[in-house]
Every structure is written in structure tokens, then in C-alpha cells.
PDB file with SEQRES, HELIX, SHEET and CRYST1 records, atoms N, CA, C and O in Angstrom:
SEQRES   1 A   79  TYR ASN VAL PHE LEU LEU ASN ASP ASP TYR THR SER MET          
SEQRES   2 A   79  ASP PHE VAL VAL GLU ILE LEU MET LYS ILE PHE ARG ARG          
SEQRES   3 A   79  ASN VAL GLN ASP ALA TYR ALA ILE MET MET GLU VAL HIS          
SEQRES   4 A   79  GLN LYS GLY ARG GLY LEU CYS GLY VAL TYR PRO TYR GLU          
SEQRES   5 A   79  ILE ALA GLU THR LYS VAL HIS GLN VAL ARG ILE ALA ALA          
SEQRES   6 A   79  ARG GLU ASN LYS PHE PRO LEU LYS ALA GLN MET GLU GLU          
SEQRES   7 A   79  ALA                                                          
HELIX    1 AA1 MET A   13  LYS A   22  1                                  10    
HELIX    2 AA2 VAL A   28  LYS A   41  1                                  14    
HELIX    3 AA3 TYR A   51  GLU A   67  1                                  17    
SHEET    1 AA1 3 ARG A  43  VAL A  48  0                                        
SHEET    2 AA1 3 ASN A   2  LEU A   6 -1                                        
SHEET    3 AA1 3 LYS A  73  GLU A  77 -1                                        
CRYST1    1.000    1.000    1.000  90.00  90.00  90.00 P 1           1          
ATOM      1  N   TYR A   1      -6.472   1.166 -13.031  1.00  0.00           N  
ATOM      2  CA  TYR A   1      -5.713   0.057 -12.483  1.00  0.00           C  
ATOM      3  C   TYR A   1      -5.890   0.002 -10.970  1.00  0.00           C  
ATOM      4  O   TYR A   1      -5.830   1.029 -10.293  1.00  0.00           O  
ATOM      5  N   ASN A   2      -6.105  -1.196 -10.448  1.00  0.00           N  
ATOM      6  CA  ASN A   2      -6.178  -1.405  -9.006  1.00  0.00           C  
ATOM      7  C   ASN A   2      -4.763  -1.458  -8.451  1.00  0.00           C  
ATOM      8  O   ASN A   2      -3.892  -2.108  -9.029  1.00  0.00           O  
ATOM      9  N   VAL A   3      -4.531  -0.784  -7.341  1.00  0.00           N  
ATOM     10  CA  VAL A   3      -3.239  -0.852  -6.661  1.00  0.00           C  
ATOM     11  C   VAL A   3      -3.458  -1.525  -5.306  1.00  0.00           C  
ATOM     12  O   VAL A   3      -4.290  -1.094  -4.507  1.00  0.00           O  
ATOM     13  N   PHE A   4      -2.696  -2.586  -5.069  1.00  0.00           N  
ATOM     14  CA  PHE A   4      -2.790  -3.365  -3.834  1.00  0.00           C  
ATOM     15  C   PHE A   4      -1.489  -3.295  -3.056  1.00  0.00           C  
ATOM     16  O   PHE A   4      -0.411  -3.208  -3.643  1.00  0.00           O  
ATOM     17  N   LEU A   5      -1.592  -3.333  -1.726  1.00  0.00           N  
ATOM     18  CA  LEU A   5      -0.435  -3.588  -0.871  1.00  0.00           C  
ATOM     19  C   LEU A   5      -0.469  -5.064  -0.525  1.00  0.00           C  
ATOM     20  O   LEU A   5      -1.538  -5.638  -0.316  1.00  0.00           O  
ATOM     21  N   LEU A   6       0.715  -5.682  -0.464  1.00  0.00           N  
ATOM     22  CA  LEU A   6       0.832  -7.108  -0.191  1.00  0.00           C  
ATOM     23  C   LEU A   6       1.381  -7.338   1.208  1.00  0.00           C  
ATOM     24  O   LEU A   6       2.267  -6.615   1.664  1.00  0.00           O  
ATOM     25  N   ASN A   7       0.855  -8.339   1.880  1.00  0.00           N  
ATOM     26  CA  ASN A   7       1.281  -8.660   3.238  1.00  0.00           C  
ATOM     27  C   ASN A   7       2.674  -9.290   3.241  1.00  0.00           C  
ATOM     28  O   ASN A   7       3.054  -9.988   2.301  1.00  0.00           O  
ATOM     29  N   ASP A   8       3.417  -9.035   4.298  1.00  0.00           N  
ATOM     30  CA  ASP A   8       4.677  -9.735   4.558  1.00  0.00           C  
ATOM     31  C   ASP A   8       4.812  -9.874   6.073  1.00  0.00           C  
ATOM     32  O   ASP A   8       4.010  -9.320   6.825  1.00  0.00           O  
ATOM     33  N   ASP A   9       5.811 -10.602   6.510  1.00  0.00           N  
ATOM     34  CA  ASP A   9       5.955 -10.875   7.940  1.00  0.00           C  
ATOM     35  C   ASP A   9       6.803  -9.855   8.690  1.00  0.00           C  
ATOM     36  O   ASP A   9       7.035 -10.016   9.888  1.00  0.00           O  
ATOM     37  N   TYR A  10       7.266  -8.814   8.017  1.00  0.00           N  
ATOM     38  CA  TYR A  10       8.211  -7.895   8.644  1.00  0.00           C  
ATOM     39  C   TYR A  10       7.758  -6.445   8.723  1.00  0.00           C  
ATOM     40  O   TYR A  10       8.106  -5.747   9.676  1.00  0.00           O  
ATOM     41  N   THR A  11       7.002  -5.983   7.760  1.00  0.00           N  
ATOM     42  CA  THR A  11       6.593  -4.583   7.740  1.00  0.00           C  
ATOM     43  C   THR A  11       5.614  -4.320   8.881  1.00  0.00           C  
ATOM     44  O   THR A  11       4.655  -5.067   9.074  1.00  0.00           O  
ATOM     45  N   SER A  12       5.866  -3.260   9.628  1.00  0.00           N  
ATOM     46  CA  SER A  12       5.001  -2.950  10.770  1.00  0.00           C  
ATOM     47  C   SER A  12       3.644  -2.424  10.297  1.00  0.00           C  
ATOM     48  O   SER A  12       3.522  -1.817   9.233  1.00  0.00           O  
ATOM     49  N   MET A  13       2.643  -2.676  11.118  1.00  0.00           N  
ATOM     50  CA  MET A  13       1.302  -2.192  10.807  1.00  0.00           C  
ATOM     51  C   MET A  13       1.283  -0.668  10.772  1.00  0.00           C  
ATOM     52  O   MET A  13       0.603  -0.071   9.937  1.00  0.00           O  
ATOM     53  N   ASP A  14       2.020  -0.044  11.670  1.00  0.00           N  
ATOM     54  CA  ASP A  14       2.087   1.423  11.705  1.00  0.00           C  
ATOM     55  C   ASP A  14       2.639   1.988  10.403  1.00  0.00           C  
ATOM     56  O   ASP A  14       2.153   3.002   9.903  1.00  0.00           O  
ATOM     57  N   PHE A  15       3.666   1.321   9.851  1.00  0.00           N  
ATOM     58  CA  PHE A  15       4.257   1.793   8.600  1.00  0.00           C  
ATOM     59  C   PHE A  15       3.257   1.665   7.460  1.00  0.00           C  
ATOM     60  O   PHE A  15       3.171   2.552   6.611  1.00  0.00           O  
ATOM     61  N   VAL A  16       2.505   0.577   7.432  1.00  0.00           N  
ATOM     62  CA  VAL A  16       1.491   0.384   6.385  1.00  0.00           C  
ATOM     63  C   VAL A  16       0.443   1.496   6.469  1.00  0.00           C  
ATOM     64  O   VAL A  16       0.058   2.062   5.446  1.00  0.00           O  
ATOM     65  N   VAL A  17      -0.019   1.809   7.676  1.00  0.00           N  
ATOM     66  CA  VAL A  17      -0.993   2.892   7.855  1.00  0.00           C  
ATOM     67  C   VAL A  17      -0.389   4.214   7.380  1.00  0.00           C  
ATOM     68  O   VAL A  17      -1.059   4.999   6.709  1.00  0.00           O  
ATOM     69  N   GLU A  18       0.869   4.459   7.728  1.00  0.00           N  
ATOM     70  CA  GLU A  18       1.548   5.689   7.317  1.00  0.00           C  
ATOM     71  C   GLU A  18       1.619   5.791   5.785  1.00  0.00           C  
ATOM     72  O   GLU A  18       1.359   6.854   5.222  1.00  0.00           O  
ATOM     73  N   ILE A  19       1.967   4.702   5.123  1.00  0.00           N  
ATOM     74  CA  ILE A  19       2.034   4.672   3.654  1.00  0.00           C  
ATOM     75  C   ILE A  19       0.662   4.971   3.049  1.00  0.00           C  
ATOM     76  O   ILE A  19       0.544   5.749   2.102  1.00  0.00           O  
ATOM     77  N   LEU A  20      -0.357   4.348   3.604  1.00  0.00           N  
ATOM     78  CA  LEU A  20      -1.721   4.557   3.085  1.00  0.00           C  
ATOM     79  C   LEU A  20      -2.153   6.010   3.240  1.00  0.00           C  
ATOM     80  O   LEU A  20      -2.847   6.545   2.375  1.00  0.00           O  
ATOM     81  N   MET A  21      -1.754   6.646   4.323  1.00  0.00           N  
ATOM     82  CA  MET A  21      -2.121   8.040   4.542  1.00  0.00           C  
ATOM     83  C   MET A  21      -1.304   8.988   3.651  1.00  0.00           C  
ATOM     84  O   MET A  21      -1.856   9.928   3.078  1.00  0.00           O  
ATOM     85  N   LYS A  22       0.000   8.745   3.536  1.00  0.00           N  
ATOM     86  CA  LYS A  22       0.867   9.661   2.792  1.00  0.00           C  
ATOM     87  C   LYS A  22       0.771   9.472   1.283  1.00  0.00           C  
ATOM     88  O   LYS A  22       0.598  10.445   0.550  1.00  0.00           O  
ATOM     89  N   ILE A  23       0.880   8.245   0.815  1.00  0.00           N  
ATOM     90  CA  ILE A  23       0.938   8.001  -0.625  1.00  0.00           C  
ATOM     91  C   ILE A  23      -0.455   7.900  -1.243  1.00  0.00           C  
ATOM     92  O   ILE A  23      -0.691   8.390  -2.347  1.00  0.00           O  
ATOM     93  N   PHE A  24      -1.380   7.254  -0.516  1.00  0.00           N  
ATOM     94  CA  PHE A  24      -2.702   7.025  -1.071  1.00  0.00           C  
ATOM     95  C   PHE A  24      -3.758   7.995  -0.545  1.00  0.00           C  
ATOM     96  O   PHE A  24      -4.934   7.887  -0.894  1.00  0.00           O  
ATOM     97  N   ARG A  25      -3.332   8.955   0.306  1.00  0.00           N  
ATOM     98  CA  ARG A  25      -4.215  10.011   0.816  1.00  0.00           C  
ATOM     99  C   ARG A  25      -5.465   9.475   1.510  1.00  0.00           C  
ATOM    100  O   ARG A  25      -6.558  10.015   1.339  1.00  0.00           O  
ATOM    101  N   ARG A  26      -5.294   8.413   2.290  1.00  0.00           N  
ATOM    102  CA  ARG A  26      -6.410   7.838   3.046  1.00  0.00           C  
ATOM    103  C   ARG A  26      -6.460   8.457   4.428  1.00  0.00           C  
ATOM    104  O   ARG A  26      -5.425   8.821   4.986  1.00  0.00           O  
ATOM    105  N   ASN A  27      -7.668   8.581   4.989  1.00  0.00           N  
ATOM    106  CA  ASN A  27      -7.765   9.065   6.363  1.00  0.00           C  
ATOM    107  C   ASN A  27      -7.400   7.918   7.313  1.00  0.00           C  
ATOM    108  O   ASN A  27      -7.231   6.780   6.876  1.00  0.00           O  
ATOM    109  N   VAL A  28      -7.281   8.214   8.590  1.00  0.00           N  
ATOM    110  CA  VAL A  28      -6.817   7.224   9.568  1.00  0.00           C  
ATOM    111  C   VAL A  28      -7.711   5.988   9.584  1.00  0.00           C  
ATOM    112  O   VAL A  28      -7.213   4.863   9.614  1.00  0.00           O  
ATOM    113  N   GLN A  29      -9.018   6.187   9.564  1.00  0.00           N  
ATOM    114  CA  GLN A  29      -9.941   5.049   9.637  1.00  0.00           C  
ATOM    115  C   GLN A  29      -9.822   4.151   8.406  1.00  0.00           C  
ATOM    116  O   GLN A  29      -9.752   2.929   8.534  1.00  0.00           O  
ATOM    117  N   ASP A  30      -9.799   4.749   7.222  1.00  0.00           N  
ATOM    118  CA  ASP A  30      -9.657   3.963   5.992  1.00  0.00           C  
ATOM    119  C   ASP A  30      -8.304   3.253   5.951  1.00  0.00           C  
ATOM    120  O   ASP A  30      -8.219   2.085   5.572  1.00  0.00           O  
ATOM    121  N   ALA A  31      -7.253   3.966   6.344  1.00  0.00           N  
ATOM    122  CA  ALA A  31      -5.910   3.382   6.327  1.00  0.00           C  
ATOM    123  C   ALA A  31      -5.841   2.177   7.254  1.00  0.00           C  
ATOM    124  O   ALA A  31      -5.259   1.151   6.901  1.00  0.00           O  
ATOM    125  N   TYR A  32      -6.428   2.298   8.430  1.00  0.00           N  
ATOM    126  CA  TYR A  32      -6.421   1.179   9.381  1.00  0.00           C  
ATOM    127  C   TYR A  32      -7.207  -0.008   8.815  1.00  0.00           C  
ATOM    128  O   TYR A  32      -6.764  -1.151   8.922  1.00  0.00           O  
ATOM    129  N   ALA A  33      -8.367   0.256   8.216  1.00  0.00           N  
ATOM    130  CA  ALA A  33      -9.191  -0.823   7.652  1.00  0.00           C  
ATOM    131  C   ALA A  33      -8.453  -1.539   6.520  1.00  0.00           C  
ATOM    132  O   ALA A  33      -8.489  -2.767   6.439  1.00  0.00           O  
ATOM    133  N   ILE A  34      -7.787  -0.785   5.650  1.00  0.00           N  
ATOM    134  CA  ILE A  34      -7.031  -1.401   4.552  1.00  0.00           C  
ATOM    135  C   ILE A  34      -5.846  -2.184   5.106  1.00  0.00           C  
ATOM    136  O   ILE A  34      -5.552  -3.281   4.630  1.00  0.00           O  
ATOM    137  N   MET A  35      -5.166  -1.633   6.103  1.00  0.00           N  
ATOM    138  CA  MET A  35      -4.040  -2.341   6.731  1.00  0.00           C  
ATOM    139  C   MET A  35      -4.503  -3.675   7.293  1.00  0.00           C  
ATOM    140  O   MET A  35      -3.807  -4.679   7.140  1.00  0.00           O  
ATOM    141  N   MET A  36      -5.661  -3.708   7.939  1.00  0.00           N  
ATOM    142  CA  MET A  36      -6.182  -4.958   8.503  1.00  0.00           C  
ATOM    143  C   MET A  36      -6.524  -5.954   7.393  1.00  0.00           C  
ATOM    144  O   MET A  36      -6.329  -7.159   7.557  1.00  0.00           O  
ATOM    145  N   GLU A  37      -7.031  -5.454   6.271  1.00  0.00           N  
ATOM    146  CA  GLU A  37      -7.313  -6.325   5.129  1.00  0.00           C  
ATOM    147  C   GLU A  37      -6.017  -6.942   4.594  1.00  0.00           C  
ATOM    148  O   GLU A  37      -5.972  -8.131   4.278  1.00  0.00           O  
ATOM    149  N   VAL A  38      -4.972  -6.128   4.496  1.00  0.00           N  
ATOM    150  CA  VAL A  38      -3.662  -6.630   4.062  1.00  0.00           C  
ATOM    151  C   VAL A  38      -3.197  -7.716   5.034  1.00  0.00           C  
ATOM    152  O   VAL A  38      -2.745  -8.782   4.613  1.00  0.00           O  
ATOM    153  N   HIS A  39      -3.308  -7.444   6.310  1.00  0.00           N  
ATOM    154  CA  HIS A  39      -2.840  -8.359   7.347  1.00  0.00           C  
ATOM    155  C   HIS A  39      -3.625  -9.675   7.350  1.00  0.00           C  
ATOM    156  O   HIS A  39      -3.036 -10.747   7.483  1.00  0.00           O  
ATOM    157  N   GLN A  40      -4.937  -9.597   7.206  1.00  0.00           N  
ATOM    158  CA  GLN A  40      -5.780 -10.778   7.328  1.00  0.00           C  
ATOM    159  C   GLN A  40      -5.964 -11.539   6.020  1.00  0.00           C  
ATOM    160  O   GLN A  40      -6.066 -12.766   6.034  1.00  0.00           O  
ATOM    161  N   LYS A  41      -6.009 -10.834   4.891  1.00  0.00           N  
ATOM    162  CA  LYS A  41      -6.317 -11.487   3.613  1.00  0.00           C  
ATOM    163  C   LYS A  41      -5.119 -11.587   2.673  1.00  0.00           C  
ATOM    164  O   LYS A  41      -5.216 -12.198   1.609  1.00  0.00           O  
ATOM    165  N   GLY A  42      -3.990 -10.991   3.061  1.00  0.00           N  
ATOM    166  CA  GLY A  42      -2.804 -11.094   2.228  1.00  0.00           C  
ATOM    167  C   GLY A  42      -2.567  -9.918   1.298  1.00  0.00           C  
ATOM    168  O   GLY A  42      -1.453  -9.708   0.818  1.00  0.00           O  
ATOM    169  N   ARG A  43      -3.616  -9.158   1.047  1.00  0.00           N  
ATOM    170  CA  ARG A  43      -3.475  -7.939   0.250  1.00  0.00           C  
ATOM    171  C   ARG A  43      -4.696  -7.059   0.460  1.00  0.00           C  
ATOM    172  O   ARG A  43      -5.770  -7.529   0.835  1.00  0.00           O  
ATOM    173  N   GLY A  44      -4.503  -5.767   0.206  1.00  0.00           N  
ATOM    174  CA  GLY A  44      -5.598  -4.823   0.378  1.00  0.00           C  
ATOM    175  C   GLY A  44      -5.594  -3.804  -0.736  1.00  0.00           C  
ATOM    176  O   GLY A  44      -4.538  -3.339  -1.166  1.00  0.00           O  
ATOM    177  N   LEU A  45      -6.784  -3.460  -1.204  1.00  0.00           N  
ATOM    178  CA  LEU A  45      -6.934  -2.480  -2.279  1.00  0.00           C  
ATOM    179  C   LEU A  45      -6.741  -1.069  -1.726  1.00  0.00           C  
ATOM    180  O   LEU A  45      -7.451  -0.637  -0.818  1.00  0.00           O  
ATOM    181  N   CYS A  46      -5.770  -0.370  -2.293  1.00  0.00           N  
ATOM    182  CA  CYS A  46      -5.465   1.002  -1.858  1.00  0.00           C  
ATOM    183  C   CYS A  46      -6.220   2.038  -2.675  1.00  0.00           C  
ATOM    184  O   CYS A  46      -6.563   3.107  -2.170  1.00  0.00           O  
ATOM    185  N   GLY A  47      -6.478   1.719  -3.938  1.00  0.00           N  
ATOM    186  CA  GLY A  47      -7.169   2.662  -4.787  1.00  0.00           C  
ATOM    187  C   GLY A  47      -7.186   2.207  -6.235  1.00  0.00           C  
ATOM    188  O   GLY A  47      -6.523   1.236  -6.601  1.00  0.00           O  
ATOM    189  N   VAL A  48      -7.951   2.916  -7.055  1.00  0.00           N  
ATOM    190  CA  VAL A  48      -8.063   2.644  -8.488  1.00  0.00           C  
ATOM    191  C   VAL A  48      -7.649   3.917  -9.216  1.00  0.00           C  
ATOM    192  O   VAL A  48      -8.184   4.996  -8.960  1.00  0.00           O  
ATOM    193  N   TYR A  49      -6.679   3.773 -10.136  1.00  0.00           N  
ATOM    194  CA  TYR A  49      -6.076   4.938 -10.776  1.00  0.00           C  
ATOM    195  C   TYR A  49      -5.831   4.680 -12.260  1.00  0.00           C  
ATOM    196  O   TYR A  49      -5.824   3.531 -12.700  1.00  0.00           O  
ATOM    197  N   PRO A  50      -5.629   5.752 -13.033  1.00  0.00           N  
ATOM    198  CA  PRO A  50      -5.144   5.576 -14.402  1.00  0.00           C  
ATOM    199  C   PRO A  50      -3.745   4.926 -14.360  1.00  0.00           C  
ATOM    200  O   PRO A  50      -3.067   4.983 -13.334  1.00  0.00           O  
ATOM    201  N   TYR A  51      -3.327   4.321 -15.453  1.00  0.00           N  
ATOM    202  CA  TYR A  51      -2.078   3.557 -15.498  1.00  0.00           C  
ATOM    203  C   TYR A  51      -0.874   4.317 -14.932  1.00  0.00           C  
ATOM    204  O   TYR A  51      -0.168   3.798 -14.068  1.00  0.00           O  
ATOM    205  N   GLU A  52      -0.638   5.526 -15.405  1.00  0.00           N  
ATOM    206  CA  GLU A  52       0.560   6.267 -15.003  1.00  0.00           C  
ATOM    207  C   GLU A  52       0.564   6.581 -13.509  1.00  0.00           C  
ATOM    208  O   GLU A  52       1.608   6.514 -12.860  1.00  0.00           O  
ATOM    209  N   ILE A  53      -0.593   6.920 -12.970  1.00  0.00           N  
ATOM    210  CA  ILE A  53      -0.678   7.225 -11.542  1.00  0.00           C  
ATOM    211  C   ILE A  53      -0.485   5.959 -10.722  1.00  0.00           C  
ATOM    212  O   ILE A  53       0.216   5.977  -9.710  1.00  0.00           O  
ATOM    213  N   ALA A  54      -1.096   4.860 -11.147  1.00  0.00           N  
ATOM    214  CA  ALA A  54      -0.921   3.583 -10.442  1.00  0.00           C  
ATOM    215  C   ALA A  54       0.547   3.183 -10.426  1.00  0.00           C  
ATOM    216  O   ALA A  54       1.068   2.757  -9.396  1.00  0.00           O  
ATOM    217  N   GLU A  55       1.206   3.320 -11.556  1.00  0.00           N  
ATOM    218  CA  GLU A  55       2.630   2.984 -11.663  1.00  0.00           C  
ATOM    219  C   GLU A  55       3.461   3.849 -10.707  1.00  0.00           C  
ATOM    220  O   GLU A  55       4.381   3.354 -10.056  1.00  0.00           O  
ATOM    221  N   THR A  56       3.134   5.126 -10.628  1.00  0.00           N  
ATOM    222  CA  THR A  56       3.840   6.048  -9.728  1.00  0.00           C  
ATOM    223  C   THR A  56       3.625   5.652  -8.270  1.00  0.00           C  
ATOM    224  O   THR A  56       4.572   5.662  -7.484  1.00  0.00           O  
ATOM    225  N   LYS A  57       2.398   5.304  -7.900  1.00  0.00           N  
ATOM    226  CA  LYS A  57       2.098   4.908  -6.512  1.00  0.00           C  
ATOM    227  C   LYS A  57       2.895   3.659  -6.131  1.00  0.00           C  
ATOM    228  O   LYS A  57       3.460   3.592  -5.040  1.00  0.00           O  
ATOM    229  N   VAL A  58       2.941   2.670  -7.027  1.00  0.00           N  
ATOM    230  CA  VAL A  58       3.712   1.446  -6.766  1.00  0.00           C  
ATOM    231  C   VAL A  58       5.182   1.798  -6.551  1.00  0.00           C  
ATOM    232  O   VAL A  58       5.827   1.273  -5.643  1.00  0.00           O  
ATOM    233  N   HIS A  59       5.702   2.684  -7.388  1.00  0.00           N  
ATOM    234  CA  HIS A  59       7.104   3.113  -7.275  1.00  0.00           C  
ATOM    235  C   HIS A  59       7.343   3.862  -5.960  1.00  0.00           C  
ATOM    236  O   HIS A  59       8.366   3.650  -5.309  1.00  0.00           O  
ATOM    237  N   GLN A  60       6.413   4.734  -5.563  1.00  0.00           N  
ATOM    238  CA  GLN A  60       6.557   5.479  -4.302  1.00  0.00           C  
ATOM    239  C   GLN A  60       6.573   4.538  -3.100  1.00  0.00           C  
ATOM    240  O   GLN A  60       7.330   4.749  -2.153  1.00  0.00           O  
ATOM    241  N   VAL A  61       5.741   3.504  -3.140  1.00  0.00           N  
ATOM    242  CA  VAL A  61       5.735   2.513  -2.044  1.00  0.00           C  
ATOM    243  C   VAL A  61       7.085   1.815  -1.984  1.00  0.00           C  
ATOM    244  O   VAL A  61       7.655   1.652  -0.905  1.00  0.00           O  
ATOM    245  N   ARG A  62       7.596   1.404  -3.134  1.00  0.00           N  
ATOM    246  CA  ARG A  62       8.890   0.706  -3.180  1.00  0.00           C  
ATOM    247  C   ARG A  62       9.998   1.563  -2.576  1.00  0.00           C  
ATOM    248  O   ARG A  62      10.809   1.071  -1.790  1.00  0.00           O  
ATOM    249  N   ILE A  63      10.033   2.836  -2.941  1.00  0.00           N  
ATOM    250  CA  ILE A  63      11.073   3.742  -2.438  1.00  0.00           C  
ATOM    251  C   ILE A  63      10.927   3.947  -0.926  1.00  0.00           C  
ATOM    252  O   ILE A  63      11.911   3.847  -0.192  1.00  0.00           O  
ATOM    253  N   ALA A  64       9.717   4.230  -0.462  1.00  0.00           N  
ATOM    254  CA  ALA A  64       9.494   4.467   0.972  1.00  0.00           C  
ATOM    255  C   ALA A  64       9.834   3.220   1.789  1.00  0.00           C  
ATOM    256  O   ALA A  64      10.444   3.322   2.853  1.00  0.00           O  
ATOM    257  N   ALA A  65       9.446   2.060   1.298  1.00  0.00           N  
ATOM    258  CA  ALA A  65       9.738   0.813   2.013  1.00  0.00           C  
ATOM    259  C   ALA A  65      11.245   0.589   2.090  1.00  0.00           C  
ATOM    260  O   ALA A  65      11.773   0.249   3.149  1.00  0.00           O  
ATOM    261  N   ARG A  66      11.929   0.778   0.981  1.00  0.00           N  
ATOM    262  CA  ARG A  66      13.383   0.589   0.959  1.00  0.00           C  
ATOM    263  C   ARG A  66      14.076   1.553   1.920  1.00  0.00           C  
ATOM    264  O   ARG A  66      14.980   1.159   2.656  1.00  0.00           O  
ATOM    265  N   GLU A  67      13.651   2.816   1.910  1.00  0.00           N  
ATOM    266  CA  GLU A  67      14.258   3.823   2.790  1.00  0.00           C  
ATOM    267  C   GLU A  67      14.057   3.488   4.259  1.00  0.00           C  
ATOM    268  O   GLU A  67      14.882   3.849   5.098  1.00  0.00           O  
ATOM    269  N   ASN A  68      12.961   2.798   4.577  1.00  0.00           N  
ATOM    270  CA  ASN A  68      12.654   2.443   5.961  1.00  0.00           C  
ATOM    271  C   ASN A  68      12.993   0.998   6.296  1.00  0.00           C  
ATOM    272  O   ASN A  68      12.623   0.496   7.357  1.00  0.00           O  
ATOM    273  N   LYS A  69      13.704   0.327   5.380  1.00  0.00           N  
ATOM    274  CA  LYS A  69      14.187  -1.050   5.582  1.00  0.00           C  
ATOM    275  C   LYS A  69      13.056  -2.065   5.787  1.00  0.00           C  
ATOM    276  O   LYS A  69      13.180  -2.992   6.587  1.00  0.00           O  
ATOM    277  N   PHE A  70      11.950  -1.875   5.050  1.00  0.00           N  
ATOM    278  CA  PHE A  70      10.840  -2.824   5.080  1.00  0.00           C  
ATOM    279  C   PHE A  70      10.693  -3.467   3.699  1.00  0.00           C  
ATOM    280  O   PHE A  70      11.005  -2.846   2.683  1.00  0.00           O  
ATOM    281  N   PRO A  71      10.212  -4.722   3.668  1.00  0.00           N  
ATOM    282  CA  PRO A  71      10.016  -5.407   2.378  1.00  0.00           C  
ATOM    283  C   PRO A  71       8.622  -5.185   1.771  1.00  0.00           C  
ATOM    284  O   PRO A  71       8.225  -5.932   0.877  1.00  0.00           O  
ATOM    285  N   LEU A  72       7.880  -4.188   2.233  1.00  0.00           N  
ATOM    286  CA  LEU A  72       6.529  -3.938   1.746  1.00  0.00           C  
ATOM    287  C   LEU A  72       6.515  -3.790   0.229  1.00  0.00           C  
ATOM    288  O   LEU A  72       7.359  -3.105  -0.349  1.00  0.00           O  
ATOM    289  N   LYS A  73       5.545  -4.443  -0.406  1.00  0.00           N  
ATOM    290  CA  LYS A  73       5.414  -4.370  -1.849  1.00  0.00           C  
ATOM    291  C   LYS A  73       3.990  -3.942  -2.231  1.00  0.00           C  
ATOM    292  O   LYS A  73       3.015  -4.257  -1.549  1.00  0.00           O  
ATOM    293  N   ALA A  74       3.914  -3.222  -3.333  1.00  0.00           N  
ATOM    294  CA  ALA A  74       2.636  -2.859  -3.932  1.00  0.00           C  
ATOM    295  C   ALA A  74       2.608  -3.455  -5.327  1.00  0.00           C  
ATOM    296  O   ALA A  74       3.648  -3.639  -5.960  1.00  0.00           O  
ATOM    297  N   GLN A  75       1.409  -3.752  -5.797  1.00  0.00           N  
ATOM    298  CA  GLN A  75       1.276  -4.236  -7.170  1.00  0.00           C  
ATOM    299  C   GLN A  75       0.050  -3.607  -7.797  1.00  0.00           C  
ATOM    300  O   GLN A  75      -0.892  -3.209  -7.111  1.00  0.00           O  
ATOM    301  N   MET A  76       0.086  -3.527  -9.122  1.00  0.00           N  
ATOM    302  CA  MET A  76      -1.060  -2.989  -9.846  1.00  0.00           C  
ATOM    303  C   MET A  76      -1.612  -4.065 -10.771  1.00  0.00           C  
ATOM    304  O   MET A  76      -0.872  -4.873 -11.333  1.00  0.00           O  
ATOM    305  N   GLU A  77      -2.926  -4.052 -10.910  1.00  0.00           N  
ATOM    306  CA  GLU A  77      -3.614  -4.988 -11.796  1.00  0.00           C  
ATOM    307  C   GLU A  77      -4.653  -4.214 -12.578  1.00  0.00           C  
ATOM    308  O   GLU A  77      -5.217  -3.234 -12.091  1.00  0.00           O  
ATOM    309  N   GLU A  78      -4.895  -4.660 -13.779  1.00  0.00           N  
ATOM    310  CA  GLU A  78      -5.925  -4.021 -14.587  1.00  0.00           C  
ATOM    311  C   GLU A  78      -7.283  -4.165 -13.905  1.00  0.00           C  
ATOM    312  O   GLU A  78      -7.648  -5.258 -13.473  1.00  0.00           O  
ATOM    313  N   ALA A  79      -8.018  -3.088 -13.809  1.00  0.00           N  
ATOM    314  CA  ALA A  79      -9.309  -3.106 -13.110  1.00  0.00           C  
ATOM    315  C   ALA A  79     -10.375  -3.782 -13.942  1.00  0.00           C  
ATOM    316  O   ALA A  79     -11.523  -3.887 -13.508  1.00  0.00           O  
TER     317      ALA A  79                                                      
END                                                                             
């Protein structure tokens, strides 16, 4: 399953990079590139995972965003 982060007008770019590094285990360069894709194209591919892992990643993003008062959303789609 593909996991995407979705753009919004409130979540900071720094927070998106932090999420990509912590939850999706991306290095700084990859995290920044994906963040820019989210910002410019409306969504960015974070990774491709088996169903259960993709579901967990989406849930982890939701929890981290809520704890930090951001509306950041992740979604999964069949690859």
C-alpha cells in the first residue's frame, strides 16, 4: 500500500520533515524532498508497505499531528 501525506495550510514544513524522519525513517534530504512534493503537488509518497504497516503509519501520523495541534493527514491507497 502507498502511504501519502496530504498538504494543508497550517502544518509547518518543519513538522512534516520531522514526521517523515521519525515515522517513515527518511533521511533529511529525502524528507525535505517529500515535504516539498506535499507542498507543491498536494501530496507526497512516503513509502510502500504491507497493509498492516501502512495502516499503522497512517495512525502514527494522526496521533503525532493531533498531539502537536496540526491538521496533517496521511492516507493509504492500494499500490
